[in-house]
C-alpha distance (Angstrom), angle and dihedral (degrees) to the residues before:
residue distance angle dihedral
M1 . . .
K2 3.79 . .
T3 3.79 89.6 .
N4 3.79 91.4 54.5
K5 3.84 91.6 50.0
F6 3.78 90.9 48.6
S7 3.81 90.8 49.9
F8 3.79 90.6 49.4
I9 3.84 91.9 52.0
I10 3.80 90.8 49.4
I11 3.81 91.5 52.0
V12 3.84 92.2 48.3
L13 3.83 91.5 49.7
F14 3.79 90.5 48.3
L15 3.81 91.4 51.8
I16 3.80 91.3 48.8
L17 3.81 91.9 50.6
L18 3.81 90.8 46.4
N19 3.77 91.3 51.0
S20 3.83 93.2 47.3
D21 3.81 90.5 51.0
S22 3.78 88.8 51.9
L23 3.79 91.2 50.9
L24 3.79 91.4 49.9
A25 3.80 90.4 50.5
T26 3.81 92.9 51.4
N27 3.80 95.1 38.7
P28 3.78 107.4 36.5
P29 3.78 115.8 -172.1
T30 3.79 113.1 -86.3
K31 3.79 114.6 -113.0
K32 3.75 112.2 -116.7
F33 3.80 119.2 -117.1
V34 3.80 104.2 -111.5
V35 3.82 118.5 -147.9
V36 3.80 120.4 -174.8
L37 3.81 111.9 -155.7
D38 3.76 117.1 -158.5
A39 3.81 122.4 -166.7
G40 3.78 106.9 -155.9
H41 3.82 121.4 -119.6
G42 3.83 120.7 -8.9
G43 3.80 140.4 168.0
K44 3.79 112.2 18.8
D45 3.80 89.1 3.5
P46 3.82 107.1 73.8
G47 3.79 95.7 176.7
N48 3.78 115.1 -143.4
R49 3.84 120.9 -15.0
G50 3.78 100.0 -155.6
N51 3.83 111.4 170.7
G52 3.80 88.0 -4.0
Y53 3.81 94.2 -65.0
K54 3.79 122.5 131.7
E55 3.80 116.7 -122.9
K56 3.81 92.6 -163.2
D57 3.82 92.0 58.2
I58 3.80 96.0 44.5
A59 3.78 93.1 47.6
L60 3.83 90.8 49.8
N61 3.81 92.8 48.6
I62 3.81 91.4 51.8
I63 3.80 92.9 46.5
L64 3.82 93.1 50.0
K65 3.81 90.7 50.2
I66 3.81 89.9 50.4
G67 3.77 92.3 49.3
A68 3.81 94.3 47.3
E69 3.81 91.2 56.8
L70 3.78 96.9 41.3
K71 3.81 90.3 53.2
K72 3.81 88.0 64.3
H73 3.80 88.0 70.2
P74 3.82 107.6 83.8
D75 3.81 93.3 -152.0
V76 3.84 93.3 54.5
K77 3.78 126.3 82.3
V78 3.83 118.0 -162.5
V79 3.79 123.4 -152.2
Y80 3.83 121.5 -176.8
T81 3.79 126.7 -154.3
R82 3.81 86.8 -153.1
T83 3.79 136.4 -2.9
T84 3.83 97.6 -177.9
D85 3.77 138.1 43.9
V86 3.82 97.2 -76.1
F87 3.79 134.0 130.8
I88 3.82 114.8 -109.6
P89 3.83 118.9 -176.4
L90 3.79 115.1 -124.2
D91 3.78 95.0 -117.3
K92 3.84 90.1 50.6
R93 3.81 90.3 56.7
A94 3.80 90.6 56.7
E95 3.78 90.0 44.8
I96 3.80 91.3 55.4
A97 3.80 90.3 52.6
N98 3.79 94.0 47.4
E99 3.81 93.8 47.5
A100 3.80 89.2 50.8
N101 3.81 89.1 54.4
A102 3.78 85.2 -130.9
D103 3.79 126.3 -163.6
L104 3.80 92.2 -153.2
F105 3.81 139.1 18.7
V106 3.81 117.5 -159.3
S107 3.80 120.6 -177.0
V108 3.83 118.4 -169.7
H109 3.81 124.5 -154.2
C110 3.82 142.2 154.9
N111 3.78 124.1 -124.7
A112 3.81 133.1 -130.7
H113 3.80 135.8 -163.3
S114 3.79 139.2 170.3
S115 3.82 89.8 -118.4
Q116 3.82 132.9 51.0
A117 3.80 90.1 -87.7
H118 3.80 113.0 158.5
G119 3.80 142.3 178.6
T120 3.79 141.4 76.1
E121 3.79 129.0 -80.4
T122 3.78 132.6 177.7
F123 3.77 122.7 -150.5
V124 3.80 134.9 -154.1
L125 3.76 123.5 -169.9
G126 3.78 115.6 -85.2
L127 3.76 144.5 104.7
H128 3.78 111.1 -54.3
R129 3.80 113.6 -105.1
N130 3.80 97.5 -156.8
A131 3.78 143.6 12.3
D132 3.81 94.1 -96.7
N133 3.81 92.7 57.2
L134 3.81 89.8 48.2
K135 3.81 91.3 51.9
I136 3.81 91.7 52.3
A137 3.80 91.6 49.4
M138 3.80 90.9 47.4
K139 3.80 90.8 51.5
E140 3.81 94.1 49.1
N141 3.83 93.5 42.7
S142 3.80 94.3 49.6
V143 3.81 88.1 82.7
I144 3.79 88.3 84.2
Y145 3.82 88.3 75.7
L146 3.81 85.3 73.1
E147 3.81 91.4 57.8
E148 3.79 125.1 87.4
D149 3.81 116.8 -113.4
Y150 3.81 91.4 4.1
E151 3.83 91.2 157.4
V152 3.80 89.7 61.5
K153 3.81 97.1 38.4
Y154 3.76 93.6 52.2
G155 3.80 99.1 36.4
G156 3.79 96.8 -110.2
F157 3.83 93.1 -48.7
D158 3.82 110.9 166.5
P159 3.82 112.2 -159.5
N160 3.83 90.4 -156.5
S161 3.79 96.4 50.9
P162 3.85 117.7 87.6
A163 3.82 87.2 -158.0
S164 3.82 89.9 66.1
Y165 3.81 90.3 58.6
I166 3.77 93.6 48.3
G167 3.79 88.6 55.8
M168 3.81 94.3 45.1
T169 3.81 111.5 128.3
L170 3.76 110.6 -124.9
M171 3.81 95.2 -132.4
Q172 3.83 90.4 160.7
E173 3.82 94.3 58.5
E174 3.82 96.3 110.1
Y175 3.82 90.2 53.8
L176 3.78 96.7 41.9
D177 3.80 99.0 105.4
Q178 3.81 92.4 47.4
S179 3.82 90.4 47.4
I180 3.80 89.8 51.9
L181 3.80 90.7 48.8
L182 3.83 91.4 53.7
A183 3.81 91.2 44.8
D184 3.80 90.1 51.1
F185 3.81 91.5 52.0
V186 3.82 90.6 50.8
Q187 3.81 94.1 47.4
K188 3.79 93.3 47.4
G189 3.79 89.5 54.0
F190 3.78 92.1 51.0
T191 3.81 91.8 47.8
N192 3.79 104.3 37.2
K193 3.83 101.4 37.8
L194 3.78 105.8 22.7
K195 3.81 94.5 33.6
R196 3.79 91.6 -136.4
T197 3.80 117.2 160.4
D198 3.80 107.9 -91.8
R199 3.80 113.7 -130.8
G200 3.80 90.3 172.9
V201 3.81 141.8 -129.0
K202 3.82 109.7 -53.8
Q203 3.77 142.9 177.7
A204 3.78 125.0 -129.0
G205 3.80 140.2 148.3
F206 3.82 105.3 -93.0
L207 3.79 114.2 169.6
V208 3.80 92.1 -152.1
L209 3.82 89.2 63.7
R210 3.80 97.7 39.1
K211 3.82 99.4 84.4
T212 3.80 100.8 34.7
Y213 3.80 114.2 114.5
M214 3.79 98.6 -151.7
P215 3.83 137.6 55.2
S216 3.80 105.6 -58.9
V217 3.78 137.7 -177.8
L218 3.79 137.7 -178.4
V219 3.81 113.7 -145.9
E220 3.80 121.2 -153.8
T221 3.79 100.0 -161.4
G222 3.81 95.5 -166.7
F223 3.79 144.5 -62.1
L224 3.78 119.3 -60.8
T225 3.81 87.0 -167.5
N226 3.81 90.4 64.1
N227 3.81 108.4 90.3
S228 3.82 98.2 -135.8
E229 3.78 98.0 30.7
G230 3.79 92.8 48.6
K231 3.80 90.4 52.0
F232 3.82 90.5 48.3
L233 3.81 93.5 50.7
N234 3.81 92.5 46.3
S235 3.81 91.6 54.7
N236 3.78 124.9 88.2
A237 3.81 90.7 -127.8
G238 3.78 92.3 51.8
Q239 3.80 92.9 48.0
Q240 3.81 90.4 48.1
K241 3.81 91.7 52.6
M242 3.79 93.4 47.1
A243 3.82 90.3 48.4
A244 3.81 92.2 49.2
S245 3.77 91.3 51.6
I246 3.81 93.2 49.9
I247 3.81 90.5 47.3
E248 3.78 90.2 53.8
G249 3.82 90.0 50.1
I250 3.82 91.5 50.9
L251 3.81 92.8 47.9
N252 3.81 92.8 46.3
Y253 3.79 87.9 52.1
K254 3.80 91.8 47.0
N255 3.81 91.9 49.0
S256 3.79 90.7 51.1
L257 3.85 86.3 60.9
N258 3.78 95.9 43.7
L259 3.79 103.7 120.7
H260 3.80 105.1 163.0
S261 3.79 106.2 148.1
T262 3.78 122.2 -134.7
E263 3.79 129.8 -148.5
V264 3.79 92.4 -134.2
E265 3.79 107.1 108.0
T266 3.80 112.9 -132.0
P267 3.81 118.7 -155.4
A268 3.78 107.2 -98.6
I269 3.76 118.4 -109.5
S270 3.76 113.5 -145.9
T271 3.75 118.6 -117.4
I272 3.78 105.3 -82.9
E273 3.74 116.1 -111.1
N274 3.76 126.0 -161.9
T275 3.82 102.1 -107.4
S276 3.76 93.4 -170.8
S277 3.78 119.8 92.0
A278 3.80 87.5 -138.3
S279 3.79 119.2 95.5
E280 3.77 137.7 176.7
V281 3.78 107.9 -158.5
Y282 3.79 123.8 -175.6
D283 3.78 125.5 -156.3
N284 3.84 115.9 -111.0
I285 3.82 92.0 -9.1
T286 3.82 126.3 122.7
F287 3.77 119.2 -164.2
K288 3.82 123.3 -160.2
V289 3.78 136.1 171.4
Q290 3.80 113.9 -121.9
L291 3.79 107.3 -143.0
A292 3.78 101.3 175.5
A293 3.80 146.7 -39.0
G294 3.77 135.8 -138.4
S295 3.78 144.6 169.9
Q296 3.82 93.8 -115.6
P297 3.83 125.9 63.6
L298 3.80 115.3 -113.2
E299 3.79 127.6 -167.3
T300 3.79 111.1 -105.6
K301 3.79 93.1 -128.1
P302 3.82 120.8 141.3
Y303 3.81 92.8 -115.4
N304 3.83 89.9 61.5
F305 3.81 92.2 52.0
K306 3.78 105.4 45.1
G307 3.79 92.0 -90.6
L308 3.80 97.2 -52.9
E309 3.80 116.6 144.2
G310 3.78 125.7 -157.8
V311 3.82 95.7 49.7
S312 3.81 117.4 152.1
R313 3.80 130.7 -166.8
Q314 3.78 126.6 -140.9
K315 3.77 129.2 177.5
E316 3.82 113.7 -133.4
G317 3.79 114.8 177.1
K318 3.81 108.2 -48.4
L319 3.80 94.2 -20.6
Y320 3.78 134.2 82.8
K321 3.78 108.9 -142.1
Y322 3.78 124.3 -157.2
Y323 3.79 121.2 -147.6
L324 3.78 133.5 -171.9
G325 3.79 117.4 -146.9
S326 3.77 133.0 -11.2
T327 3.81 118.7 -135.5
S328 3.77 144.1 136.6
D329 3.81 89.9 -138.3
Y330 3.80 110.1 97.0
L331 3.80 93.4 -164.8
A332 3.80 90.5 53.3
I333 3.81 92.9 51.1
Q334 3.81 90.1 48.9
E335 3.80 87.9 56.3
K336 3.81 90.4 50.9
Q337 3.77 90.2 50.1
R338 3.83 89.9 50.5
K339 3.79 91.1 52.7
A340 3.80 92.7 46.0
K341 3.81 90.3 53.7
E342 3.81 89.6 46.5
V343 3.83 92.0 58.6
G344 3.80 93.8 46.9
Y345 3.82 111.1 -77.7
K346 3.78 93.8 118.1
N347 3.80 94.3 162.9
C348 3.81 99.1 46.3
Y349 3.78 116.9 126.4
I350 3.81 141.0 -171.9
V351 3.79 120.7 -100.0
A352 3.78 129.5 -172.8
F353 3.81 135.2 -145.2
K354 3.78 131.6 -165.8
N355 3.81 118.1 -169.8
N356 3.83 87.7 -12.7
Q357 3.83 91.6 -56.5
K358 3.79 119.9 116.7
I359 3.79 114.2 -118.5
S360 3.79 132.8 172.3
V361 3.79 117.3 -83.7
N362 3.79 89.3 -124.9
E363 3.80 90.0 57.3
A364 3.81 90.3 47.1
L365 3.82 92.3 52.0
K366 3.80 90.3 55.0
S367 3.80 88.9 63.7
K368 3.77 118.4 107.5
T369 3.79 113.1 -93.9
K370 3.83 123.1 -135.1
């Protein structure tokens, strides 16, 4: 009798294990969203000392506040490049992000100027568009002079030579649009909620962003050299507000990539047609609406995209990107974007392609119309 009971227990345990394995196979654990937080400067590199404040300390305080809040989200993993007052070479910061297989890299800094300039600006990697952007990049990149063998480590890069920036390889190109999206979220938070002066989303040649293999931004939280802004950034309240705004930007970006499918069937919405007789067609240009992006492929079924039909998927670098529509008619794609926002894709945006290569929408709109 005891043998029969023992056999029965073994069978039950086997069935439970078999069922749990099946559940794990059908519901694999969701990969956490990895954010690498980088406090600019540190240790022997104090950063700027506008009004006697220390950029390295302010940047670290803001980063630690951001990390503490993000860690409260169970689906987010936080990695720091530094948590204390230590010197970290620029290439090491990128290495930390790459080894963490990060989804985002956010570097926080404070600005300085010889005038009472003020306001926030967020940078993505790219060729500088004006002399001011170049000066900021030069200032931030000059930290490499504190590193041993910097000529070898950075391939002869000279932070003070404009020629070095012209020759900078745009290694972040495949992540540029996602970096700009994140930067835009951050800047809107600074402007709309904190009422900080908006200096915009900009491109410049920052070494700390150059070798990261994920969407990356460098945030200049304000000018320590400005009397009131410096005081604000040096205060605990000011740092808390700046951190909260950056957190919101990161989460808004993360949510725009959140592509977990549901089993609830949503009534299909027919592919949107341009009901107006007007059109604005551009030669050799294809417009699409980018709905979202993610690291895992998702079926382009209506129930995965709030009922929208006509969604396509394209792999670009490490990300799968999801587009609604495909047309040379700019008015038609605007209508598709309007409908996408109506069903819940508030942060969707129009992208443009020419000969299967992504270009800026501004460049596309300069093309000759039919």
